[in-house]
N, C-alpha and C positions, 0 to 999 in steps of 0.2 A: 355669792362668792365672798369669802372672808378676805379682807385685805390685811395680811400679817406678814411680818418679815420671816425670812428663812429660820432665824433663830427662835422666833415665837412658835412657828410650826413644829420645829424639832423638839422644843421643850414640851409642847402640848402632847405630841406623840409619845415622848418619854414618860410623861406623867400618866397618860391613859394606859400605856403598856404596863406600867408598874402597878396600877390599880387593878387592871384585868388579871394580871398574874397573881396578885394577892388573893383575889376572889377565887381564882381557880385552885389555889393551894388550900384555902380555908374552907371552901364550900364544894369544890369539885374534886377533891382528893388527889390532886396532881402533886408531884414533888416539884421542887424549885426549878429544875431544868425543864421539865415538861411544861410547867406553867409559863416560863419565859418563852418557850417555843410557841406555845398556843397564843401568847400575847403578840409575838412578832408576826404570826400568821394572820391574826385578826386585825392587826394594825400595821399593815405594810407601809413602808415609806413610799410616798407618792411624789413624783417630780413636780416642780412648781408649775409646769405647763399642763399637768394632768387635769382634764375636766372634772369638776366636782371634788377637787382635792380637799380633803379634810371633812367630807360630808359625814363620815363615820362619827365625828365628834358631836353630831346633833343629839345623840343620846350618850349618857355617860357609860363608862366601862362596866359599872355594876349591872346595868341593864343588859348589855351584850353578853356578859359572863353568865348571868342568870338564864338568858335564852339558850346559851350553849349547854348549860347544866340541866335545866329543867324543861326547856322547850317553850313554845308559844303559850301565852297566857299564864306564865309561871305565877304571876301575882294573884291569880284566881285560885289555883291549886295550892299555892304556898303564900298566903297573904302576909305572913310574917316576914317574907323576903321582898315585899313591895318596895321598901326603902332600905338603903344600906345602914349598917350600924356605924356608930361613931368611929370605930377603929378603921373603917374603910377610908375615911377622910385623911388620916395620917398613918398609913400602915407602916409597921416596923419603924 
């Protein structure tokens, strides 16, 4: 369990949603609204008392988005997508 403040959790959630949405737009062919909706669905807000709160953060948004787009073992079938591009780190 990560010991973080509510503000730290919310900031991490915001950043991962932003990155997930960016990937879904650039690689998943979703428009901005669809990408944001997908990000909110993938990264729902979890109450502070929720067991395993924030466990989704154990892998970065790139990985979860690539799984959504290309499925399991995407890094084998699409080795060029195993690592995110530089633009992913500071999208838009």
